[in-house]
TORKOL-4160 file (C-alpha; in steps of 0.2 Angstrom, whole numbers, padded with zeros to 4 digits, m for minus):
167
<pt num="1" X="0654" Y="0569" Z="0485"/>
<pt num="2" X="0636" Y="0575" Z="0484"/>
<pt num="3" X="0621" Y="0568" Z="0493"/>
<pt num="4" X="0615" Y="0558" Z="0478"/>
<pt num="5" X="0631" Y="0547" Z="0479"/>
<pt num="6" X="0625" Y="0539" Z="0495"/>
<pt num="7" X="0612" Y="0527" Z="0500"/>
<pt num="8" X="0604" Y="0526" Z="0517"/>
<pt num="9" X="0605" Y="0508" Z="0523"/>
<pt num="10" X="0600" Y="0510" Z="0541"/>
<pt num="11" X="0600" Y="0521" Z="0556"/>
<pt num="12" X="0607" Y="0521" Z="0574"/>
<pt num="13" X="0595" Y="0516" Z="0588"/>
<pt num="14" X="0597" Y="0517" Z="0607"/>
<pt num="15" X="0614" Y="0515" Z="0616"/>
<pt num="16" X="0617" Y="0497" Z="0623"/>
<pt num="17" X="0625" Y="0496" Z="0640"/>
<pt num="18" X="0638" Y="0507" Z="0647"/>
<pt num="19" X="0653" Y="0503" Z="0635"/>
<pt num="20" X="0648" Y="0513" Z="0620"/>
<pt num="21" X="0639" Y="0501" Z="0610"/>
<pt num="22" X="0624" Y="0507" Z="0600"/>
<pt num="23" X="0610" Y="0498" Z="0591"/>
<pt num="24" X="0609" Y="0498" Z="0572"/>
<pt num="25" X="0592" Y="0497" Z="0564"/>
<pt num="26" X="0596" Y="0490" Z="0547"/>
<pt num="27" X="0585" Y="0493" Z="0531"/>
<pt num="28" X="0594" Y="0479" Z="0522"/>
<pt num="29" X="0588" Y="0462" Z="0519"/>
<pt num="30" X="0594" Y="0451" Z="0527"/>
<pt num="31" X="0597" Y="0464" Z="0541"/>
<pt num="32" X="0615" Y="0459" Z="0544"/>
<pt num="33" X="0620" Y="0463" Z="0526"/>
<pt num="34" X="0623" Y="0481" Z="0532"/>
<pt num="35" X="0639" Y="0474" Z="0541"/>
<pt num="36" X="0646" Y="0469" Z="0523"/>
<pt num="37" X="0649" Y="0487" Z="0520"/>
<pt num="38" X="0665" Y="0492" Z="0530"/>
<pt num="39" X="0664" Y="0511" Z="0527"/>
<pt num="40" X="0649" Y="0519" Z="0534"/>
<pt num="41" X="0644" Y="0538" Z="0533"/>
<pt num="42" X="0633" Y="0548" Z="0544"/>
<pt num="43" X="0626" Y="0566" Z="0541"/>
<pt num="44" X="0631" Y="0577" Z="0556"/>
<pt num="45" X="0633" Y="0594" Z="0548"/>
<pt num="46" X="0624" Y="0594" Z="0531"/>
<pt num="47" X="0636" Y="0583" Z="0523"/>
<pt num="48" X="0640" Y="0564" Z="0524"/>
<pt num="49" X="0656" Y="0561" Z="0534"/>
<pt num="50" X="0665" Y="0544" Z="0536"/>
<pt num="51" X="0664" Y="0535" Z="0553"/>
<pt num="52" X="0675" Y="0520" Z="0558"/>
<pt num="53" X="0668" Y="0506" Z="0569"/>
<pt num="54" X="0680" Y="0498" Z="0581"/>
<pt num="55" X="0668" Y="0483" Z="0585"/>
<pt num="56" X="0653" Y="0475" Z="0576"/>
<pt num="57" X="0642" Y="0462" Z="0584"/>
<pt num="58" X="0627" Y="0452" Z="0578"/>
<pt num="59" X="0616" Y="0445" Z="0592"/>
<pt num="60" X="0600" Y="0435" Z="0590"/>
<pt num="61" X="0590" Y="0451" Z="0592"/>
<pt num="62" X="0601" Y="0466" Z="0587"/>
<pt num="63" X="0616" Y="0473" Z="0577"/>
<pt num="64" X="0628" Y="0482" Z="0589"/>
<pt num="65" X="0642" Y="0493" Z="0585"/>
<pt num="66" X="0655" Y="0504" Z="0593"/>
<pt num="67" X="0660" Y="0520" Z="0584"/>
<pt num="68" X="0677" Y="0527" Z="0585"/>
<pt num="69" X="0676" Y="0544" Z="0595"/>
<pt num="70" X="0659" Y="0538" Z="0603"/>
<pt num="71" X="0666" Y="0527" Z="0617"/>
<pt num="72" X="0654" Y="0529" Z="0631"/>
<pt num="73" X="0635" Y="0529" Z="0633"/>
<pt num="74" X="0633" Y="0548" Z="0633"/>
<pt num="75" X="0643" Y="0550" Z="0617"/>
<pt num="76" X="0633" Y="0536" Z="0609"/>
<pt num="77" X="0617" Y="0545" Z="0613"/>
<pt num="78" X="0622" Y="0558" Z="0601"/>
<pt num="79" X="0621" Y="0546" Z="0586"/>
<pt num="80" X="0603" Y="0540" Z="0590"/>
<pt num="81" X="0592" Y="0542" Z="0575"/>
<pt num="82" X="0606" Y="0547" Z="0564"/>
<pt num="83" X="0605" Y="0539" Z="0547"/>
<pt num="84" X="0619" Y="0527" Z="0541"/>
<pt num="85" X="0624" Y="0528" Z="0522"/>
<pt num="86" X="0636" Y="0520" Z="0510"/>
<pt num="87" X="0643" Y="0525" Z="0494"/>
<pt num="88" X="0630" Y="0521" Z="0480"/>
<pt num="89" X="0643" Y="0513" Z="0469"/>
<pt num="90" X="0647" Y="0500" Z="0483"/>
<pt num="91" X="0630" Y="0492" Z="0481"/>
<pt num="92" X="0630" Y="0475" Z="0471"/>
<pt num="93" X="0622" Y="0475" Z="0454"/>
<pt num="94" X="0605" Y="0467" Z="0454"/>
<pt num="95" X="0597" Y="0455" Z="0442"/>
<pt num="96" X="0585" Y="0461" Z="0429"/>
<pt num="97" X="0568" Y="0466" Z="0436"/>
<pt num="98" X="0575" Y="0468" Z="0454"/>
<pt num="99" X="0577" Y="0486" Z="0461"/>
<pt num="100" X="0583" Y="0495" Z="0476"/>
<pt num="101" X="0570" Y="0505" Z="0485"/>
<pt num="102" X="0580" Y="0521" Z="0482"/>
<pt num="103" X="0578" Y="0518" Z="0464"/>
<pt num="104" X="0559" Y="0517" Z="0465"/>
<pt num="105" X="0556" Y="0532" Z="0476"/>
<pt num="106" X="0551" Y="0547" Z="0465"/>
<pt num="107" X="0546" Y="0537" Z="0450"/>
<pt num="108" X="0530" Y="0543" Z="0441"/>
<pt num="109" X="0516" Y="0530" Z="0442"/>
<pt num="110" X="0504" Y="0527" Z="0428"/>
<pt num="111" X="0490" Y="0515" Z="0427"/>
<pt num="112" X="0488" Y="0503" Z="0412"/>
<pt num="113" X="0479" Y="0516" Z="0403"/>
<pt num="114" X="0494" Y="0528" Z="0404"/>
<pt num="115" X="0484" Y="0539" Z="0416"/>
<pt num="116" X="0495" Y="0548" Z="0429"/>
<pt num="117" X="0491" Y="0542" Z="0447"/>
<pt num="118" X="0505" Y="0550" Z="0456"/>
<pt num="119" X="0523" Y="0546" Z="0461"/>
<pt num="120" X="0531" Y="0534" Z="0473"/>
<pt num="121" X="0534" Y="0544" Z="0489"/>
<pt num="122" X="0538" Y="0529" Z="0501"/>
<pt num="123" X="0539" Y="0510" Z="0502"/>
<pt num="124" X="0533" Y="0500" Z="0517"/>
<pt num="125" X="0540" Y="0484" Z="0522"/>
<pt num="126" X="0526" Y="0472" Z="0527"/>
<pt num="127" X="0528" Y="0454" Z="0531"/>
<pt num="128" X="0522" Y="0447" Z="0515"/>
<pt num="129" X="0526" Y="0460" Z="0502"/>
<pt num="130" X="0532" Y="0478" Z="0501"/>
<pt num="131" X="0519" Y="0491" Z="0498"/>
<pt num="132" X="0521" Y="0507" Z="0487"/>
<pt num="133" X="0515" Y="0523" Z="0494"/>
<pt num="134" X="0509" Y="0532" Z="0479"/>
<pt num="135" X="0506" Y="0551" Z="0482"/>
<pt num="136" X="0497" Y="0564" Z="0471"/>
<pt num="137" X="0491" Y="0582" Z="0475"/>
<pt num="138" X="0475" Y="0575" Z="0483"/>
<pt num="139" X="0478" Y="0559" Z="0491"/>
<pt num="140" X="0489" Y="0544" Z="0495"/>
<pt num="141" X="0487" Y="0526" Z="0488"/>
<pt num="142" X="0494" Y="0510" Z="0495"/>
<pt num="143" X="0499" Y="0498" Z="0481"/>
<pt num="144" X="0506" Y="0481" Z="0484"/>
<pt num="145" X="0523" Y="0479" Z="0475"/>
<pt num="146" X="0519" Y="0463" Z="0466"/>
<pt num="147" X="0530" Y="0463" Z="0450"/>
<pt num="148" X="0520" Y="0457" Z="0435"/>
<pt num="149" X="0504" Y="0455" Z="0444"/>
<pt num="150" X="0501" Y="0473" Z="0449"/>
<pt num="151" X="0517" Y="0482" Z="0444"/>
<pt num="152" X="0518" Y="0479" Z="0425"/>
<pt num="153" X="0534" Y="0488" Z="0421"/>
<pt num="154" X="0548" Y="0499" Z="0429"/>
<pt num="155" X="0558" Y="0511" Z="0418"/>
<pt num="156" X="0572" Y="0519" Z="0428"/>
<pt num="157" X="0578" Y="0529" Z="0412"/>
<pt num="158" X="0561" Y="0537" Z="0409"/>
<pt num="159" X="0558" Y="0537" Z="0428"/>
<pt num="160" X="0541" Y="0529" Z="0426"/>
<pt num="161" X="0531" Y="0514" Z="0433"/>
<pt num="162" X="0516" Y="0506" Z="0426"/>
<pt num="163" X="0504" Y="0497" Z="0437"/>
<pt num="164" X="0488" Y="0488" Z="0434"/>
<pt num="165" X="0476" Y="0499" Z="0444"/>
<pt num="166" X="0460" Y="0507" Z="0441"/>
<pt num="167" X="0457" Y="0524" Z="0449"/>
């Protein structure tokens, strides 16, 4: 499988305790949704490799897992900051006008006058609403992701997004 067949859903954090548990930083909402995916992949050698978890725990503050082959603290430290991915086709289909972040990254952004502003280079999670980072050759622009108010349309086929934003 090539790298486009995977979607990053989180990353490993620091080790937890001495028995091989490692913290998971989930990018899913809600955070525990990452546990719904039984097969995870990590990128260790320029390709995604399957990993098996022998134990998964959800605490009030953290998601903790034990990874087969990484049974102690020192081994677990090798996974710190490694991305966790799943196969793209395993993601559930979303309702109309809802999008996964990975679908929005890279879209060309036009304003309501069809003037090119840039492309979506990142998305920031804030408490109230997500914020699009729109980048062009000269600058970065932060645009609130407010569907219908600011973001007027998203077309995944033409890879464009139209926003109500004057430059």
